[in-house]
Backbone bond lengths (Angstrom), bond angles and torsions (degrees), N, CA, C in turn:
res aa  C-N    CA-C-N  psi(-1)  N-CA   C-N-CA  omega(-1)  CA-C   N-CA-C  phi
1 M - - - 1.428 - - 1.498 113.83 -
2 P 1.299 118.40 3.69 1.463 117.14 -176.95 1.526 111.68 -53.27
3 H 1.326 113.93 150.15 1.457 122.20 174.75 1.517 107.34 -120.16
4 L 1.323 116.36 127.77 1.454 121.99 175.36 1.523 108.15 -113.93
5 T 1.325 116.26 125.63 1.457 121.44 174.34 1.517 107.60 -118.37
6 L 1.318 116.08 123.42 1.456 122.01 178.84 1.527 107.43 -112.77
7 E 1.322 116.16 111.30 1.465 122.50 179.74 1.521 108.75 -105.61
8 Y 1.334 115.35 146.25 1.457 118.62 179.77 1.523 110.53 -150.01
9 S 1.317 115.86 152.81 1.455 121.04 175.40 1.528 108.73 -77.29
10 D 1.303 115.45 144.92 1.460 121.17 -172.27 1.522 114.72 -61.84
11 R 1.312 118.78 -17.81 1.466 119.56 -178.94 1.533 112.91 -95.92
12 L 1.305 117.13 5.19 1.468 119.55 -171.69 1.522 113.85 -68.67
13 A 1.321 118.48 -55.28 1.463 121.27 -173.65 1.523 108.64 -162.03
14 P 1.321 117.47 166.22 1.466 118.65 174.25 1.532 110.12 -60.35
15 R 1.313 116.36 142.80 1.470 121.41 -178.17 1.530 111.63 -54.97
16 S 1.316 117.64 -37.51 1.469 120.29 -179.88 1.525 111.43 -59.00
17 E 1.333 117.19 -37.27 1.471 121.06 177.61 1.525 110.77 -66.22
18 L 1.324 116.21 -39.71 1.464 120.63 -179.74 1.529 111.36 -70.21
19 I 1.318 117.21 -34.94 1.465 120.69 175.48 1.526 109.62 -63.83
20 T 1.321 116.22 -41.94 1.471 120.13 177.26 1.525 110.59 -61.61
21 L 1.326 116.94 -43.71 1.467 120.38 177.76 1.529 110.47 -61.98
22 L 1.313 117.90 -43.89 1.468 120.86 178.63 1.529 110.27 -56.83
23 K 1.315 117.00 -44.50 1.472 121.02 179.00 1.530 110.93 -62.61
24 E 1.325 116.89 -41.36 1.473 120.46 179.78 1.529 111.03 -65.58
25 L 1.319 117.02 -42.30 1.466 120.54 177.76 1.529 110.00 -64.33
26 H 1.325 116.49 -43.82 1.471 122.54 179.19 1.536 110.24 -57.87
27 E 1.322 116.28 -46.91 1.467 120.91 -179.82 1.528 111.74 -66.32
28 T 1.323 116.89 -38.13 1.465 120.61 178.78 1.527 110.07 -61.09
29 I 1.317 116.58 -45.50 1.463 120.60 178.32 1.526 109.84 -67.31
30 G 1.322 116.45 -47.13 1.464 121.62 -176.93 1.510 114.52 -63.85
31 N 1.321 117.51 -24.83 1.467 121.02 179.39 1.525 112.88 -81.12
32 D 1.319 117.34 -6.86 1.460 120.60 179.15 1.523 109.64 -74.16
33 E 1.324 116.43 139.83 1.470 120.63 -177.14 1.525 113.81 -65.14
34 L 1.311 118.64 -19.37 1.464 121.19 179.57 1.530 112.94 -91.08
35 V 1.333 117.12 2.59 1.466 120.64 -176.70 1.526 109.41 -119.50
36 N 1.316 115.25 132.50 1.460 121.32 171.59 1.518 106.51 -91.50
37 I 1.324 117.26 107.57 1.470 120.85 -174.60 1.524 111.85 -59.13
38 E 1.321 117.70 -25.08 1.465 120.59 179.66 1.525 112.58 -67.50
39 T 1.309 117.57 -16.99 1.465 120.48 179.39 1.530 112.49 -107.46
40 L 1.320 116.65 -0.39 1.462 122.18 -179.57 1.523 110.36 -79.24
41 K 1.325 116.15 129.54 1.469 121.58 179.36 1.527 108.51 -122.19
42 S 1.328 116.06 123.85 1.462 120.91 -178.97 1.516 109.27 -125.27
43 R 1.326 115.08 141.43 1.465 119.73 179.95 1.519 111.09 -142.87
44 L 1.321 113.41 154.30 1.457 122.58 -177.78 1.527 108.15 -115.62
45 V 1.331 116.61 129.87 1.460 121.42 -176.60 1.525 109.38 -129.19
46 E 1.329 115.71 117.10 1.464 120.85 176.26 1.521 108.98 -87.63
47 R 1.320 116.37 136.60 1.468 122.01 176.38 1.518 108.37 -113.59
48 D 1.320 115.95 122.50 1.459 119.33 179.19 1.527 112.46 -108.89
49 T 1.320 117.12 -3.97 1.456 121.57 176.94 1.526 107.89 -127.74
50 Y 1.321 117.10 113.58 1.462 121.69 -176.49 1.520 109.01 -165.10
51 L 1.303 115.35 160.63 1.459 122.84 174.10 1.518 107.84 -128.63
52 I 1.313 115.94 137.94 1.460 121.26 177.14 1.521 106.81 -135.74
53 G 1.307 117.20 113.08 1.455 120.83 178.86 1.520 112.35 60.66
54 A 1.329 115.54 -152.52 1.459 121.60 -176.39 1.527 112.72 -87.07
55 D 1.341 117.33 -24.74 1.464 120.57 -176.39 1.526 109.68 -131.24
56 T 1.312 116.25 84.87 1.466 121.58 -178.03 1.521 112.39 -63.36
57 S 1.326 118.12 -24.16 1.460 120.97 -176.93 1.529 112.80 -62.34
58 R 1.312 117.00 -20.51 1.465 120.91 -179.39 1.533 111.99 -111.97
59 R 1.329 115.90 20.70 1.454 119.52 -176.62 1.525 110.10 -130.11
60 A 1.321 114.55 155.94 1.458 122.83 175.13 1.524 106.80 -148.27
61 F 1.338 116.43 168.16 1.459 118.76 177.39 1.516 111.70 -147.20
62 L 1.318 113.79 155.48 1.458 123.59 172.44 1.517 104.92 -138.61
63 F 1.332 116.50 121.24 1.461 121.38 -174.60 1.519 109.59 -133.40
64 A 1.324 116.53 127.89 1.460 121.44 177.62 1.523 109.72 -119.17
65 R 1.312 114.39 136.95 1.471 120.91 175.09 1.526 107.35 -126.02
66 L 1.328 115.00 123.58 1.455 121.35 175.13 1.518 107.42 -109.32
67 E 1.328 115.74 119.98 1.467 120.81 179.65 1.522 108.34 -106.70
68 V 1.330 115.70 128.97 1.460 122.01 -177.79 1.525 109.71 -131.02
69 L 1.316 115.39 157.69 1.463 120.14 173.58 1.526 109.25 -78.60
70 P 1.317 117.80 159.40 1.468 121.00 178.95 1.531 111.39 -58.71
71 G 1.308 115.24 153.27 1.460 120.27 175.06 1.518 113.93 126.99
72 R 1.304 116.98 -20.99 1.463 118.82 178.40 1.526 108.94 -86.74
73 S 1.297 115.41 142.04 1.465 120.52 -176.38 1.519 111.18 -70.90
74 A 1.317 115.04 160.96 1.464 120.75 175.18 1.532 109.70 -60.71
75 Q 1.317 116.63 -37.01 1.465 120.74 179.14 1.528 110.64 -63.69
76 W 1.333 116.94 -43.20 1.469 120.48 178.31 1.524 110.15 -60.62
77 K 1.329 116.34 -47.12 1.465 120.54 -178.43 1.531 110.96 -62.27
78 K 1.325 116.29 -41.60 1.467 119.98 179.59 1.527 110.85 -65.29
79 Q 1.322 117.21 -46.38 1.464 120.74 -179.08 1.527 111.54 -65.08
80 M 1.331 117.19 -42.94 1.461 120.37 179.24 1.526 109.43 -64.86
81 G 1.313 117.14 -43.88 1.460 120.78 178.60 1.519 111.73 -59.32
82 Q 1.323 116.65 -42.39 1.464 120.73 179.65 1.531 111.44 -65.55
83 K 1.333 116.92 -40.99 1.474 120.56 178.03 1.524 111.04 -60.37
84 L 1.326 115.03 -49.38 1.466 120.17 -177.59 1.525 111.17 -65.85
85 H 1.329 116.40 -43.48 1.461 120.24 -179.17 1.529 111.16 -64.33
86 S 1.316 116.80 -40.06 1.476 120.27 178.14 1.522 111.28 -61.08
87 L 1.324 116.45 -41.42 1.457 120.96 178.18 1.534 110.58 -63.71
88 M 1.320 116.24 -42.12 1.463 120.95 177.83 1.533 111.12 -62.23
89 L 1.326 116.46 -46.38 1.475 120.89 -179.43 1.520 111.78 -61.35
90 E 1.328 115.67 -39.50 1.463 121.24 178.95 1.532 110.29 -58.44
91 K 1.322 116.86 -44.39 1.468 121.34 -179.18 1.526 111.35 -70.83
92 V 1.323 116.96 -42.86 1.465 121.18 -177.86 1.528 110.84 -60.73
93 K 1.331 117.06 -36.30 1.471 120.66 177.37 1.524 111.15 -56.87
94 V 1.314 116.08 -40.42 1.463 121.80 -178.04 1.531 110.92 -75.70
95 W 1.322 117.39 -39.42 1.464 122.05 -173.27 1.516 115.03 -78.86
96 T 1.315 117.67 -35.64 1.461 120.80 -165.61 1.528 112.16 -81.96
97 P 1.341 116.53 122.18 1.465 119.51 175.59 1.532 110.37 -62.03
98 A 1.316 116.70 155.57 1.466 122.13 -176.07 1.526 113.12 -58.46
99 D 1.334 118.31 -29.95 1.459 120.19 -176.96 1.537 113.67 -89.15
100 I 1.329 117.22 4.46 1.468 121.44 -179.85 1.528 109.58 -112.10
101 N 1.311 116.76 133.27 1.465 123.09 174.70 1.521 107.14 -99.02
102 C 1.330 116.99 117.30 1.463 121.32 -178.20 1.523 110.24 -107.03
103 S 1.312 115.24 121.31 1.462 122.11 174.88 1.523 107.96 -85.01
104 T 1.323 117.02 124.39 1.462 122.18 -177.41 1.523 108.35 -121.69
105 N 1.327 115.47 117.42 1.460 120.30 -174.62 1.523 111.69 -132.13
106 M 1.332 114.91 151.06 1.466 123.17 179.58 1.518 107.80 -136.54
107 E 1.329 116.05 134.57 1.465 120.58 178.89 1.521 108.73 -135.48
108 I 1.321 116.30 138.38 1.465 120.95 172.17 1.514 107.41 -115.52
109 C 1.330 115.31 124.00 1.468 122.29 -177.73 1.521 109.46 -116.54
110 E 1.307 114.61 144.75 1.456 120.18 176.22 1.527 108.52 -100.55
111 L 1.326 115.85 124.17 1.458 121.29 178.33 1.524 110.17 -76.80
112 N 1.295 116.65 156.44 1.461 121.65 174.71 1.523 107.40 -88.39
113 D 1.318 116.25 107.07 1.465 121.99 -175.46 1.526 112.64 -59.12
114 E 1.310 117.36 -28.23 1.465 121.34 -179.47 1.529 111.15 -64.56
115 F 1.324 117.43 -31.06 1.456 121.23 -175.26 1.523 113.72 -113.31
116 Y 1.319 117.92 6.00 1.461 121.81 178.43 1.524 107.93 -95.49
117 L 1.321 116.92 110.90 1.462 122.25 -178.08 1.521 108.66 -101.12
118 R 1.339 116.58 140.32 1.468 119.90 -175.94 1.517 110.88 -156.16
119 T 1.305 114.81 161.50 1.456 120.06 172.67 1.517 107.17 -79.93
120 P 1.317 117.22 155.17 1.480 118.53 177.95 1.530 110.61 -63.16
121 P 1.338 116.95 148.53 1.465 119.62 178.48 1.518 110.62 -66.35
122 P 1.325 117.19 154.93 1.477 120.08 177.10 1.527 109.38 -66.30
123 P 1.326 116.83 153.35 1.474 118.65 178.64 1.523 110.59 -64.31
124 T 1.305 116.18 144.58 1.468 120.16 176.74 1.517 108.79 -87.57
125 K 1.305 114.80 150.53 1.479 119.74 -178.44 1.486 110.74 -99.62
């Protein structure tokens, strides 16, 4: 059931590159033995209105949030976060012009299962 949200500033890279990154992040999470890829939901969100520091004209951002239900260890969350963040950093190095400072962040949040309502997962084959 994990949810991945990848947010980015509109000046970061061509949308096609960000879609490719979203797919790579989705597959990285989905290939983990503790994740049922059939319940993984990933989305891409462009932000065109934002402020970063004192001079937004020279800044960009890429931010990923992975939300999971309780039960995964701190070690799993740390390792998954590092994998995803490394992939993001690799892409940002290629995309970001020399005069732009890109903030790249990754967060893993644990949802409260008591208040997270959902449809049952599809049957596995």
